[in-house]
Structure formats: C-alpha cells, structure tokens
N, CA, C, O and the ligand as a Tripos MOL2 file, in Angstrom:
@<TRIPOS>MOLECULE
protein
  297   295    75     0     0
PROTEIN
NO_CHARGES

@<TRIPOS>ATOM
      1 N          15.8920  -55.3830  -18.7310 N.3       1 MET1
      2 CA         15.6110  -53.9770  -19.0250 C.3       1 MET1
      3 C          15.4230  -53.1870  -17.7160 C.2       1 MET1
      4 O          14.6140  -53.5320  -16.8550 O.2       1 MET1
      5 N          16.1660  -52.1770  -17.6250 N.am      2 VAL2
      6 CA         16.0560  -51.3190  -16.4280 C.3       2 VAL2
      7 C          15.3350  -50.0000  -16.7880 C.2       2 VAL2
      8 O          15.7870  -49.2000  -17.6070 O.2       2 VAL2
      9 N          14.2650  -49.8490  -16.1620 N.am      3 CYS3
     10 CA         13.5540  -48.6510  -16.4100 C.3       3 CYS3
     11 C          13.6020  -47.7300  -15.1990 C.2       3 CYS3
     12 O          13.0800  -48.0470  -14.1300 O.2       3 CYS3
     13 N          14.2110  -46.6380  -15.3860 N.am      4 GLN4
     14 CA         14.3430  -45.7730  -14.2570 C.3       4 GLN4
     15 C          13.3480  -44.5960  -14.4190 C.2       4 GLN4
     16 O          13.3060  -43.8550  -15.4010 O.2       4 GLN4
     17 N          12.5970  -44.5280  -13.3870 N.am      5 MET5
     18 CA         11.6220  -43.4380  -13.3850 C.3       5 MET5
     19 C          11.9930  -42.4200  -12.3810 C.2       5 MET5
     20 O          12.1780  -42.7070  -11.1980 O.2       5 MET5
     21 N          12.0970  -41.2500  -12.8560 N.am      6 GLU6
     22 CA         12.4530  -40.1750  -11.9840 C.3       6 GLU6
     23 C          11.2530  -39.2540  -11.7770 C.2       6 GLU6
     24 O          10.7010  -38.6880  -12.7210 O.2       6 GLU6
     25 N          10.8850  -39.1300  -10.5510 N.am      7 VAL7
     26 CA          9.7550  -38.2580  -10.2290 C.3       7 VAL7
     27 C          10.3420  -36.8880   -9.8310 C.2       7 VAL7
     28 O          11.0390  -36.7140   -8.8310 O.2       7 VAL7
     29 N          10.0130  -36.0030  -10.6530 N.am      8 ILE8
     30 CA         10.4620  -34.6650  -10.3320 C.3       8 ILE8
     31 C           9.3140  -33.8380   -9.7690 C.2       8 ILE8
     32 O           8.4310  -33.3430  -10.4700 O.2       8 ILE8
     33 N           9.3970  -33.7310   -8.4800 N.am      9 ALA9
     34 CA          8.3610  -32.9470   -7.8100 C.3       9 ALA9
     35 C           8.8700  -31.5500   -7.5520 C.2       9 ALA9
     36 O           9.6640  -31.3090   -6.6430 O.2       9 ALA9
     37 N           8.4300  -30.7010   -8.3160 N.am     10 SER10
     38 CA          8.8710  -29.3470   -8.0930 C.3      10 SER10
     39 C           8.0120  -28.7180   -6.9930 C.2      10 SER10
     40 O           6.8220  -28.4660   -7.1800 O.2      10 SER10
     41 N           8.6190  -28.4810   -5.8870 N.am     11 LYS11
     42 CA          7.8870  -27.9790   -4.7420 C.3      11 LYS11
     43 C           7.6970  -26.4570   -4.8390 C.2      11 LYS11
     44 O           8.5680  -25.7250   -5.3090 O.2      11 LYS11
     45 N           6.6190  -26.0510   -4.4130 N.am     12 GLN12
     46 CA          6.3350  -24.6390   -4.3510 C.3      12 GLN12
     47 C           5.8800  -24.2500   -2.9790 C.2      12 GLN12
     48 O           5.3450  -25.0580   -2.2200 O.2      12 GLN12
     49 N           6.1020  -22.9940   -2.6770 N.am     13 LYS13
     50 CA          5.7250  -22.5030   -1.3680 C.3      13 LYS13
     51 C           4.2840  -21.9910   -1.3920 C.2      13 LYS13
     52 O           3.8820  -21.1770   -2.2230 O.2      13 LYS13
     53 N           3.5300  -22.5280   -0.4140 N.am     14 CYS14
     54 CA          2.1390  -22.1530   -0.2940 C.3      14 CYS14
     55 C           2.0730  -20.6720    0.1490 C.2      14 CYS14
     56 O           2.7730  -20.2690    1.0780 O.2      14 CYS14
     57 N           1.2590  -19.8990   -0.4990 N.am     15 PHE15
     58 CA          1.1090  -18.5100   -0.1410 C.3      15 PHE15
     59 C           0.4780  -18.3210    1.2110 C.2      15 PHE15
     60 O           0.7540  -17.3320    1.8890 O.2      15 PHE15
     61 N          -0.3620  -19.2440    1.6180 N.am     16 VAL16
     62 CA         -1.0820  -19.1130    2.8320 C.3      16 VAL16
     63 C          -0.3370  -19.5800    4.0890 C.2      16 VAL16
     64 O          -0.2460  -18.8550    5.0790 O.2      16 VAL16
     65 N           0.1980  -20.8180    4.0230 N.am     17 CYS17
     66 CA          0.8710  -21.3740    5.1700 C.3      17 CYS17
     67 C           2.3590  -21.4730    5.0800 C.2      17 CYS17
     68 O           3.0220  -21.9050    6.0230 O.2      17 CYS17
     69 N           2.9140  -21.0580    3.8990 N.am     18 ASN18
     70 CA          4.3540  -21.0570    3.6730 C.3      18 ASN18
     71 C           5.0030  -22.4520    3.6490 C.2      18 ASN18
     72 O           6.2280  -22.5580    3.7040 O.2      18 ASN18
     73 N           4.2090  -23.5050    3.5680 N.am     19 LYS19
     74 CA          4.7190  -24.8400    3.5080 C.3      19 LYS19
     75 C           5.1750  -25.1170    2.0870 C.2      19 LYS19
     76 O           4.5480  -24.6460    1.1370 O.2      19 LYS19
     77 N           6.2730  -25.8850    1.9200 N.am     20 GLU20
     78 CA          6.6840  -26.2410    0.5770 C.3      20 GLU20
     79 C           6.1400  -27.5950    0.2140 C.2      20 GLU20
     80 O           6.5060  -28.6210    0.7870 O.2      20 GLU20
     81 N           5.2540  -27.5630   -0.7560 N.am     21 VAL21
     82 CA          4.5850  -28.8190   -1.1680 C.3      21 VAL21
     83 C           4.5280  -28.8710   -2.6920 C.2      21 VAL21
     84 O           4.7050  -27.8610   -3.3740 O.2      21 VAL21
     85 N           4.2710  -30.0950   -3.2140 N.am     22 SER22
     86 CA          4.2280  -30.3030   -4.6540 C.3      22 SER22
     87 C           2.8120  -30.3080   -5.1530 C.2      22 SER22
     88 O           2.5510  -30.0750   -6.3330 O.2      22 SER22
     89 N           1.8650  -30.5840   -4.2160 N.am     23 GLU23
     90 CA          0.4480  -30.6250   -4.6120 C.3      23 GLU23
     91 C          -0.2770  -29.3500   -4.2340 C.2      23 GLU23
     92 O          -0.2980  -28.9440   -3.0720 O.2      23 GLU23
     93 N          -0.8580  -28.7420   -5.2160 N.am     24 GLY24
     94 CA         -1.5990  -27.5470   -4.8990 C.3      24 GLY24
     95 C          -2.2240  -26.9350   -6.1630 C.2      24 GLY24
     96 O          -2.1430  -27.4670   -7.2700 O.2      24 GLY24
     97 N          -2.8250  -25.8280   -5.9250 N.am     25 ILE25
     98 CA         -3.4920  -25.1630   -7.0160 C.3      25 ILE25
     99 C          -2.9900  -23.7130   -7.1640 C.2      25 ILE25
    100 O          -2.3720  -23.1510   -6.2590 O.2      25 ILE25
    101 N          -3.2730  -23.1490   -8.3080 N.am     26 ASP26
    102 CA         -2.8670  -21.7990   -8.5580 C.3      26 ASP26
    103 C          -4.0960  -20.8860   -8.4700 C.2      26 ASP26
    104 O          -5.0330  -21.0400   -9.2540 O.2      26 ASP26
    105 N          -4.1000  -19.9740   -7.5590 N.am     27 VAL27
    106 CA         -5.2000  -19.0700   -7.4200 C.3      27 VAL27
    107 C          -4.7720  -17.6640   -7.7600 C.2      27 VAL27
    108 O          -4.0280  -17.0360   -7.0060 O.2      27 VAL27
    109 N          -5.2260  -17.1730   -8.8660 N.am     28 LEU28
    110 CA         -4.8780  -15.8170   -9.2850 C.3      28 LEU28
    111 C          -3.3820  -15.5800   -9.2330 C.2      28 LEU28
    112 O          -2.9250  -14.5100   -8.8290 O.2      28 LEU28
    113 N          -2.6290  -16.5770   -9.6410 N.am     29 GLY29
    114 CA         -1.1400  -16.4270   -9.7390 C.3      29 GLY29
    115 C          -0.4450  -16.7530   -8.4400 C.2      29 GLY29
    116 O           0.7750  -16.6210   -8.3510 O.2      29 GLY29
    117 N          -1.1710  -17.1680   -7.4430 N.am     30 LYS30
    118 CA         -0.5560  -17.5660   -6.1820 C.3      30 LYS30
    119 C          -0.7550  -19.0540   -5.9500 C.2      30 LYS30
    120 O          -1.8290  -19.5920   -6.2180 O.2      30 LYS30
    121 N           0.2730  -19.7110   -5.4550 N.am     31 PHE31
    122 CA          0.2420  -21.1220   -5.2110 C.3      31 PHE31
    123 C          -0.3650  -21.3950   -3.8270 C.2      31 PHE31
    124 O           0.0620  -20.8210   -2.8260 O.2      31 PHE31
    125 N          -1.3540  -22.2680   -3.7910 N.am     32 ILE32
    126 CA         -2.0070  -22.6450   -2.5350 C.3      32 ILE32
    127 C          -2.0320  -24.1710   -2.4360 C.2      32 ILE32
    128 O          -2.5040  -24.8630   -3.3380 O.2      32 ILE32
    129 N          -1.5080  -24.6780   -1.3080 N.am     33 CYS33
    130 CA         -1.4340  -26.1290   -1.1190 C.3      33 CYS33
    131 C          -2.7600  -26.7380   -0.9020 C.2      33 CYS33
    132 O          -3.7480  -26.0610   -0.6150 O.2      33 CYS33
    133 N          -2.7790  -28.0760   -1.0470 N.am     34 GLU34
    134 CA         -4.0600  -28.8040   -0.9470 C.3      34 GLU34
    135 C          -4.7150  -28.5820    0.4340 C.2      34 GLU34
    136 O          -5.9310  -28.4040    0.5140 O.2      34 GLU34
    137 N          -3.9290  -28.5920    1.5010 N.am     35 ASP35
    138 CA         -4.4740  -28.4560    2.8260 C.3      35 ASP35
    139 C          -5.2050  -27.1400    2.9560 C.2      35 ASP35
    140 O          -6.3380  -27.1120    3.4350 O.2      35 ASP35
    141 N          -4.5900  -26.0550    2.5440 N.am     36 CYS36
    142 CA         -5.2010  -24.7440    2.6280 C.3      36 CYS36
    143 C          -6.4050  -24.6550    1.7500 C.2      36 CYS36
    144 O          -7.3980  -24.0160    2.0970 O.2      36 CYS36
    145 N          -6.3250  -25.2810    0.6330 N.am     37 GLN37
    146 CA         -7.4230  -25.2860   -0.3230 C.3      37 GLN37
    147 C          -8.6800  -25.8900    0.3270 C.2      37 GLN37
    148 O          -9.7880  -25.3590    0.2400 O.2      37 GLN37
    149 N          -8.4300  -27.0550    0.9930 N.am     38 LYS38
    150 CA         -9.5180  -27.7420    1.7000 C.3      38 LYS38
    151 C         -10.0550  -26.9190    2.8580 C.2      38 LYS38
    152 O         -11.2590  -26.8570    3.1100 O.2      38 LYS38
    153 N          -9.1070  -26.2820    3.5590 N.am     39 LYS39
    154 CA         -9.4240  -25.4670    4.7070 C.3      39 LYS39
    155 C         -10.3190  -24.2850    4.2490 C.2      39 LYS39
    156 O         -11.3140  -23.9410    4.8870 O.2      39 LYS39
    157 N          -9.9220  -23.7040    3.1450 N.am     40 LEU40
    158 CA        -10.7000  -22.5350    2.6550 C.3      40 LEU40
    159 C         -12.1290  -22.9080    2.2660 C.2      40 LEU40
    160 O         -13.0690  -22.1450    2.4880 O.2      40 LEU40
    161 N         -12.2680  -24.0740    1.6930 N.am     41 VAL41
    162 CA        -13.5480  -24.5290    1.2670 C.3      41 VAL41
    163 C         -14.5000  -24.7770    2.4530 C.2      41 VAL41
    164 O         -15.6970  -24.4950    2.3880 O.2      41 VAL41
    165 N         -13.9180  -25.3170    3.5340 N.am     42 ASN42
    166 CA        -14.7160  -25.6530    4.7240 C.3      42 ASN42
    167 C         -14.7670  -24.5750    5.7950 C.2      42 ASN42
    168 O         -15.3620  -24.7560    6.8580 O.2      42 ASN42
    169 N         -14.1390  -23.4620    5.4960 N.am     43 LEU43
    170 CA        -14.0180  -22.4180    6.5140 C.3      43 LEU43
    171 C         -15.3300  -21.7570    6.8000 C.2      43 LEU43
    172 O         -16.0910  -21.4310    5.8890 O.2      43 LEU43
    173 N         -15.5940  -21.5590    8.0600 N.am     44 SER44
    174 CA        -16.8030  -20.8520    8.4560 C.3      44 SER44
    175 C         -16.4190  -19.6120    9.2600 C.2      44 SER44
    176 O         -15.3520  -19.5770    9.8720 O.2      44 SER44
    177 N         -17.2830  -18.5950    9.2610 N.am     45 PRO45
    178 CA        -16.9710  -17.3760   10.0070 C.3      45 PRO45
    179 C         -16.7730  -17.6020   11.5000 C.2      45 PRO45
    180 O         -16.2400  -16.7290   12.1840 O.2      45 PRO45
    181 N         -17.1850  -18.7400   12.0150 N.am     46 PHE46
    182 CA        -17.0190  -19.0340   13.4170 C.3      46 PHE46
    183 C         -15.6840  -19.6760   13.6950 C.2      46 PHE46
    184 O         -15.3140  -19.8820   14.8500 O.2      46 PHE46
    185 N         -14.9560  -19.9930   12.6370 N.am     47 ASP47
    186 CA        -13.6790  -20.6080   12.7430 C.3      47 ASP47
    187 C         -12.6270  -19.5810   13.2950 C.2      47 ASP47
    188 O         -12.5730  -18.4210   12.8870 O.2      47 ASP47
    189 N         -11.8170  -20.0860   14.2330 N.am     48 GLU48
    190 CA        -10.7380  -19.2520   14.7850 C.3      48 GLU48
    191 C          -9.8260  -18.6750   13.7000 C.2      48 GLU48
    192 O          -9.3530  -17.5410   13.7810 O.2      48 GLU48
    193 N          -9.6020  -19.5110   12.6810 N.am     49 GLU49
    194 CA         -8.6560  -19.0710   11.6450 C.3      49 GLU49
    195 C          -9.3100  -18.2820   10.4760 C.2      49 GLU49
    196 O          -8.6540  -17.9080    9.5040 O.2      49 GLU49
    197 N         -10.5830  -18.0610   10.6190 N.am     50 TYR50
    198 CA        -11.2930  -17.3780    9.5770 C.3      50 TYR50
    199 C         -10.6830  -16.0650    9.1350 C.2      50 TYR50
    200 O         -10.5190  -15.8240    7.9400 O.2      50 TYR50
    201 N         -10.3490  -15.2210   10.0870 N.am     51 GLU51
    202 CA         -9.7570  -13.8980    9.7610 C.3      51 GLU51
    203 C          -8.4220  -14.0580    9.0490 C.2      51 GLU51
    204 O          -8.1230  -13.3150    8.1140 O.2      51 GLU51
    205 N          -7.6080  -15.0330    9.4900 N.am     52 PHE52
    206 CA         -6.3220  -15.2630    8.8490 C.3      52 PHE52
    207 C          -6.4820  -15.6040    7.3900 C.2      52 PHE52
    208 O          -5.8650  -14.9840    6.5230 O.2      52 PHE52
    209 N          -7.2920  -16.5680    7.1260 N.am     53 TYR53
    210 CA         -7.5070  -17.0470    5.7630 C.3      53 TYR53
    211 C          -8.1990  -15.9720    4.9000 C.2      53 TYR53
    212 O          -7.9170  -15.8150    3.7110 O.2      53 TYR53
    213 N          -9.1000  -15.2540    5.5450 N.am     54 ARG54
    214 CA         -9.7990  -14.2220    4.7980 C.3      54 ARG54
    215 C          -8.8320  -13.1230    4.3880 C.2      54 ARG54
    216 O          -8.9010  -12.6120    3.2700 O.2      54 ARG54
    217 N          -7.9130  -12.7530    5.3110 N.am     55 GLN55
    218 CA         -6.9290  -11.7650    4.9720 C.3      55 GLN55
    219 C          -5.9840  -12.2240    3.8360 C.2      55 GLN55
    220 O          -5.5930  -11.4360    2.9740 O.2      55 GLN55
    221 N          -5.6360  -13.5170    3.8680 N.am     56 LYS56
    222 CA         -4.7820  -14.0390    2.8100 C.3      56 LYS56
    223 C          -5.4550  -13.9250    1.4490 C.2      56 LYS56
    224 O          -4.8210  -13.6000    0.4460 O.2      56 LYS56
    225 N          -6.7460  -14.2000    1.4410 N.am     57 MET57
    226 CA         -7.5140  -14.1370    0.2070 C.3      57 MET57
    227 C          -7.5770  -12.6640   -0.3140 C.2      57 MET57
    228 O          -7.5140  -12.3990   -1.5140 O.2      57 MET57
    229 N          -7.7000  -11.7570    0.6330 N.am     58 ILE58
    230 CA         -7.7420  -10.3380    0.2520 C.3      58 ILE58
    231 C          -6.3640   -9.9360   -0.3430 C.2      58 ILE58
    232 O          -6.2830   -9.2120   -1.3350 O.2      58 ILE58
    233 N          -5.2930  -10.4340    0.3040 N.am     59 ASP59
    234 CA         -3.9170  -10.1580   -0.2040 C.3      59 ASP59
    235 C          -3.7560  -10.6370   -1.6410 C.2      59 ASP59
    236 O          -3.2420   -9.9220   -2.5010 O.2      59 ASP59
    237 N          -4.2200  -11.8960   -1.8810 N.am     60 ILE60
    238 CA         -4.1060  -12.4690   -3.1870 C.3      60 ILE60
    239 C          -4.8860  -11.6220   -4.1990 C.2      60 ILE60
    240 O          -4.4150  -11.3330   -5.2990 O.2      60 ILE60
    241 N          -6.0510  -11.2520   -3.7960 N.am     61 TRP61
    242 CA         -6.9390  -10.4780   -4.6680 C.3      61 TRP61
    243 C          -6.3360   -9.1170   -4.9600 C.2      61 TRP61
    244 O          -6.3140   -8.6890   -6.1140 O.2      61 TRP61
    245 N          -5.8490   -8.4350   -3.9470 N.am     62 GLU62
    246 CA         -5.2800   -7.1300   -4.1730 C.3      62 GLU62
    247 C          -4.0500   -7.1480   -5.0450 C.2      62 GLU62
    248 O          -3.8510   -6.2670   -5.8820 O.2      62 GLU62
    249 N          -3.2120   -8.1730   -4.8410 N.am     63 ASP63
    250 CA         -2.0280   -8.3470   -5.7120 C.3      63 ASP63
    251 C          -2.4650   -8.4930   -7.1550 C.2      63 ASP63
    252 O          -1.8950   -7.8950   -8.0670 O.2      63 ASP63
    253 N          -3.5150   -9.3240   -7.3360 N.am     64 TYR64
    254 CA         -3.9830   -9.6090   -8.6810 C.3      64 TYR64
    255 C          -4.5480   -8.3450   -9.3490 C.2      64 TYR64
    256 O          -4.3120   -8.0930  -10.5310 O.2      64 TYR64
    257 N          -5.2800   -7.5780   -8.5830 N.am     65 ILE65
    258 CA         -5.8450   -6.3420   -9.0980 C.3      65 ILE65
    259 C          -4.7680   -5.4030   -9.5600 C.2      65 ILE65
    260 O          -4.8940   -4.7530  -10.5980 O.2      65 ILE65
    261 N          -3.6770   -5.3300   -8.7670 N.am     66 LYS66
    262 CA         -2.5610   -4.4810   -9.0910 C.3      66 LYS66
    263 C          -1.8800   -4.9190  -10.3540 C.2      66 LYS66
    264 O          -1.4780   -4.1030  -11.1840 O.2      66 LYS66
    265 N          -1.7520   -6.2430  -10.4930 N.am     67 GLU67
    266 CA         -1.0940   -6.8360  -11.6450 C.3      67 GLU67
    267 C          -1.8100   -6.5470  -12.9530 C.2      67 GLU67
    268 O          -1.1800   -6.2480  -13.9670 O.2      67 GLU67
    269 N          -3.1070   -6.6370  -12.9180 N.am     68 ILE68
    270 CA         -3.8660   -6.3940  -14.1160 C.3      68 ILE68
    271 C          -4.2200   -4.9630  -14.3050 C.2      68 ILE68
    272 O          -4.8100   -4.5840  -15.3170 O.2      68 ILE68
    273 N          -3.8570   -4.1430  -13.3160 N.am     69 GLY69
    274 CA         -4.0940   -2.7080  -13.3980 C.3      69 GLY69
    275 C          -5.5340   -2.2890  -13.3960 C.2      69 GLY69
    276 O          -5.9320   -1.3290  -14.0560 O.2      69 GLY69
    277 N          -6.3230   -3.0480  -12.6200 N.am     70 TYR70
    278 CA         -7.7210   -2.7660  -12.5390 C.3      70 TYR70
    279 C          -7.9730   -1.5560  -11.6000 C.2      70 TYR70
    280 O          -7.4640   -1.5280  -10.4790 O.2      70 TYR70
    281 N          -8.7150   -0.6150  -12.0390 N.am     71 GLU71
    282 CA         -8.9190    0.6060  -11.2210 C.3      71 GLU71
    283 C         -10.4300    0.9110  -11.1430 C.2      71 GLU71
    284 O         -10.8560    2.0630  -11.2310 O.2      71 GLU71
    285 N         -11.1900   -0.1220  -10.9820 N.am     72 GLY72
    286 CA        -12.6450    0.1040  -11.0920 C.3      72 GLY72
    287 C         -13.3760    0.1590   -9.7520 C.2      72 GLY72
    288 O         -14.5800   -0.0890   -9.6850 O.2      72 GLY72
    289 N         -12.6480    0.4810   -8.6950 N.am     73 TRP73
    290 CA        -13.2640    0.4490   -7.3490 C.3      73 TRP73
    291 C         -13.9670    1.7620   -7.0040 C.2      73 TRP73
    292 O         -14.7080    1.8190   -6.0220 O.2      73 TRP73
    293 N         -13.7590    2.7750   -7.7590 N.am     74 THR74
    294 CA        -14.3410    4.0620   -7.3930 C.3      74 THR74
    295 C         -15.8180    4.1680   -7.6610 C.2      74 THR74
    296 O         -16.4210    5.2070   -7.3930 O.2      74 THR74
    297 ZN         -0.9130  -24.0250    2.5470 Zn       75 ZN75
@<TRIPOS>BOND
     1     1     2 1
     2     2     3 1
     3     3     4 2
     4     3     5 am
     5     5     6 1
     6     6     7 1
     7     7     8 2
     8     7     9 am
     9     9    10 1
    10    10    11 1
    11    11    12 2
    12    11    13 am
    13    13    14 1
    14    14    15 1
    15    15    16 2
    16    15    17 am
    17    17    18 1
    18    18    19 1
    19    19    20 2
    20    19    21 am
    21    21    22 1
    22    22    23 1
    23    23    24 2
    24    23    25 am
    25    25    26 1
    26    26    27 1
    27    27    28 2
    28    27    29 am
    29    29    30 1
    30    30    31 1
    31    31    32 2
    32    31    33 am
    33    33    34 1
    34    34    35 1
    35    35    36 2
    36    35    37 am
    37    37    38 1
    38    38    39 1
    39    39    40 2
    40    39    41 am
    41    41    42 1
    42    42    43 1
    43    43    44 2
    44    43    45 am
    45    45    46 1
    46    46    47 1
    47    47    48 2
    48    47    49 am
    49    49    50 1
    50    50    51 1
    51    51    52 2
    52    51    53 am
    53    53    54 1
    54    54    55 1
    55    55    56 2
    56    55    57 am
    57    57    58 1
    58    58    59 1
    59    59    60 2
    60    59    61 am
    61    61    62 1
    62    62    63 1
    63    63    64 2
    64    63    65 am
    65    65    66 1
    66    66    67 1
    67    67    68 2
    68    67    69 am
    69    69    70 1
    70    70    71 1
    71    71    72 2
    72    71    73 am
    73    73    74 1
    74    74    75 1
    75    75    76 2
    76    75    77 am
    77    77    78 1
    78    78    79 1
    79    79    80 2
    80    79    81 am
    81    81    82 1
    82    82    83 1
    83    83    84 2
    84    83    85 am
    85    85    86 1
    86    86    87 1
    87    87    88 2
    88    87    89 am
    89    89    90 1
    90    90    91 1
    91    91    92 2
    92    91    93 am
    93    93    94 1
    94    94    95 1
    95    95    96 2
    96    95    97 am
    97    97    98 1
    98    98    99 1
    99    99   100 2
   100    99   101 am
   101   101   102 1
   102   102   103 1
   103   103   104 2
   104   103   105 am
   105   105   106 1
   106   106   107 1
   107   107   108 2
   108   107   109 am
   109   109   110 1
   110   110   111 1
   111   111   112 2
   112   111   113 am
   113   113   114 1
   114   114   115 1
   115   115   116 2
   116   115   117 am
   117   117   118 1
   118   118   119 1
   119   119   120 2
   120   119   121 am
   121   121   122 1
   122   122   123 1
   123   123   124 2
   124   123   125 am
   125   125   126 1
   126   126   127 1
   127   127   128 2
   128   127   129 am
   129   129   130 1
   130   130   131 1
   131   131   132 2
   132   131   133 am
   133   133   134 1
   134   134   135 1
   135   135   136 2
   136   135   137 am
   137   137   138 1
   138   138   139 1
   139   139   140 2
   140   139   141 am
   141   141   142 1
   142   142   143 1
   143   143   144 2
   144   143   145 am
   145   145   146 1
   146   146   147 1
   147   147   148 2
   148   147   149 am
   149   149   150 1
   150   150   151 1
   151   151   152 2
   152   151   153 am
   153   153   154 1
   154   154   155 1
   155   155   156 2
   156   155   157 am
   157   157   158 1
   158   158   159 1
   159   159   160 2
   160   159   161 am
   161   161   162 1
   162   162   163 1
   163   163   164 2
   164   163   165 am
   165   165   166 1
   166   166   167 1
   167   167   168 2
   168   167   169 am
   169   169   170 1
   170   170   171 1
   171   171   172 2
   172   171   173 am
   173   173   174 1
   174   174   175 1
   175   175   176 2
   176   175   177 am
   177   177   178 1
   178   178   179 1
   179   179   180 2
   180   179   181 am
   181   181   182 1
   182   182   183 1
   183   183   184 2
   184   183   185 am
   185   185   186 1
   186   186   187 1
   187   187   188 2
   188   187   189 am
   189   189   190 1
   190   190   191 1
   191   191   192 2
   192   191   193 am
   193   193   194 1
   194   194   195 1
   195   195   196 2
   196   195   197 am
   197   197   198 1
   198   198   199 1
   199   199   200 2
   200   199   201 am
   201   201   202 1
   202   202   203 1
   203   203   204 2
   204   203   205 am
   205   205   206 1
   206   206   207 1
   207   207   208 2
   208   207   209 am
   209   209   210 1
   210   210   211 1
   211   211   212 2
   212   211   213 am
   213   213   214 1
   214   214   215 1
   215   215   216 2
   216   215   217 am
   217   217   218 1
   218   218   219 1
   219   219   220 2
   220   219   221 am
   221   221   222 1
   222   222   223 1
   223   223   224 2
   224   223   225 am
   225   225   226 1
   226   226   227 1
   227   227   228 2
   228   227   229 am
   229   229   230 1
   230   230   231 1
   231   231   232 2
   232   231   233 am
   233   233   234 1
   234   234   235 1
   235   235   236 2
   236   235   237 am
   237   237   238 1
   238   238   239 1
   239   239   240 2
   240   239   241 am
   241   241   242 1
   242   242   243 1
   243   243   244 2
   244   243   245 am
   245   245   246 1
   246   246   247 1
   247   247   248 2
   248   247   249 am
   249   249   250 1
   250   250   251 1
   251   251   252 2
   252   251   253 am
   253   253   254 1
   254   254   255 1
   255   255   256 2
   256   255   257 am
   257   257   258 1
   258   258   259 1
   259   259   260 2
   260   259   261 am
   261   261   262 1
   262   262   263 1
   263   263   264 2
   264   263   265 am
   265   265   266 1
   266   266   267 1
   267   267   268 2
   268   267   269 am
   269   269   270 1
   270   270   271 1
   271   271   272 2
   272   271   273 am
   273   273   274 1
   274   274   275 1
   275   275   276 2
   276   275   277 am
   277   277   278 1
   278   278   279 1
   279   279   280 2
   280   279   281 am
   281   281   282 1
   282   282   283 1
   283   283   284 2
   284   283   285 am
   285   285   286 1
   286   286   287 1
   287   287   288 2
   288   287   289 am
   289   289   290 1
   290   290   291 1
   291   291   292 2
   292   291   293 am
   293   293   294 1
   294   294   295 1
   295   295   296 2
@<TRIPOS>SUBSTRUCTURE
     1 MET1         2 RESIDUE 1 A MET
     2 VAL2         6 RESIDUE 1 A VAL
     3 CYS3        10 RESIDUE 1 A CYS
     4 GLN4        14 RESIDUE 1 A GLN
     5 MET5        18 RESIDUE 1 A MET
     6 GLU6        22 RESIDUE 1 A GLU
     7 VAL7        26 RESIDUE 1 A VAL
     8 ILE8        30 RESIDUE 1 A ILE
     9 ALA9        34 RESIDUE 1 A ALA
    10 SER10       38 RESIDUE 1 A SER
    11 LYS11       42 RESIDUE 1 A LYS
    12 GLN12       46 RESIDUE 1 A GLN
    13 LYS13       50 RESIDUE 1 A LYS
    14 CYS14       54 RESIDUE 1 A CYS
    15 PHE15       58 RESIDUE 1 A PHE
    16 VAL16       62 RESIDUE 1 A VAL
    17 CYS17       66 RESIDUE 1 A CYS
    18 ASN18       70 RESIDUE 1 A ASN
    19 LYS19       74 RESIDUE 1 A LYS
    20 GLU20       78 RESIDUE 1 A GLU
    21 VAL21       82 RESIDUE 1 A VAL
    22 SER22       86 RESIDUE 1 A SER
    23 GLU23       90 RESIDUE 1 A GLU
    24 GLY24       94 RESIDUE 1 A GLY
    25 ILE25       98 RESIDUE 1 A ILE
    26 ASP26      102 RESIDUE 1 A ASP
    27 VAL27      106 RESIDUE 1 A VAL
    28 LEU28      110 RESIDUE 1 A LEU
    29 GLY29      114 RESIDUE 1 A GLY
    30 LYS30      118 RESIDUE 1 A LYS
    31 PHE31      122 RESIDUE 1 A PHE
    32 ILE32      126 RESIDUE 1 A ILE
    33 CYS33      130 RESIDUE 1 A CYS
    34 GLU34      134 RESIDUE 1 A GLU
    35 ASP35      138 RESIDUE 1 A ASP
    36 CYS36      142 RESIDUE 1 A CYS
    37 GLN37      146 RESIDUE 1 A GLN
    38 LYS38      150 RESIDUE 1 A LYS
    39 LYS39      154 RESIDUE 1 A LYS
    40 LEU40      158 RESIDUE 1 A LEU
    41 VAL41      162 RESIDUE 1 A VAL
    42 ASN42      166 RESIDUE 1 A ASN
    43 LEU43      170 RESIDUE 1 A LEU
    44 SER44      174 RESIDUE 1 A SER
    45 PRO45      178 RESIDUE 1 A PRO
    46 PHE46      182 RESIDUE 1 A PHE
    47 ASP47      186 RESIDUE 1 A ASP
    48 GLU48      190 RESIDUE 1 A GLU
    49 GLU49      194 RESIDUE 1 A GLU
    50 TYR50      198 RESIDUE 1 A TYR
    51 GLU51      202 RESIDUE 1 A GLU
    52 PHE52      206 RESIDUE 1 A PHE
    53 TYR53      210 RESIDUE 1 A TYR
    54 ARG54      214 RESIDUE 1 A ARG
    55 GLN55      218 RESIDUE 1 A GLN
    56 LYS56      222 RESIDUE 1 A LYS
    57 MET57      226 RESIDUE 1 A MET
    58 ILE58      230 RESIDUE 1 A ILE
    59 ASP59      234 RESIDUE 1 A ASP
    60 ILE60      238 RESIDUE 1 A ILE
    61 TRP61      242 RESIDUE 1 A TRP
    62 GLU62      246 RESIDUE 1 A GLU
    63 ASP63      250 RESIDUE 1 A ASP
    64 TYR64      254 RESIDUE 1 A TYR
    65 ILE65      258 RESIDUE 1 A ILE
    66 LYS66      262 RESIDUE 1 A LYS
    67 GLU67      266 RESIDUE 1 A GLU
    68 ILE68      270 RESIDUE 1 A ILE
    69 GLY69      274 RESIDUE 1 A GLY
    70 TYR70      278 RESIDUE 1 A TYR
    71 GLU71      282 RESIDUE 1 A GLU
    72 GLY72      286 RESIDUE 1 A GLY
    73 TRP73      290 RESIDUE 1 A TRP
    74 THR74      294 RESIDUE 1 A THR
    75 ZN75       297 GROUP 0 **** ****
C-alpha cells in the first residue's frame, strides 16, 4: 500500500517583515509570521526595532478601523 501524503503549505506574506511563511497568525485581518509574533510579545521600548514594530501595529489597526468604518475617535 502506497500512501502519499501531500503537505500543502500555503505560504502567506507577513505584514511586518514581508517574509513568506506558512506558520503565522491573523491579526485583525493581517497575516503575521511566528517570528514577528514572538518579537512583538518580547518587544520593549528600549528595543532598536520598537518604533518599526509599533508603526506596523498602528498600520494594522488603522486599516482595520477603516474596514469596519469605525468613526469614534472624535
Ligand atoms: Zn514577520
């Protein structure tokens, strides 16, 4: 008996680092890879990359707000 297993790894582009990976999570409709996910969790304001990641999070959030048509900032 021949059992052929095909692993279909649909790769997605990480919103933060633009790497194409199959492992990751969905954050408000944006795909974020495992590496960035870990990075974000351990990120401190003293980190060199803090501003970069922070800006990415703001981008994701702003896109999301636009999508749902939220206008409650006033
Ligand atoms: Zn990433």
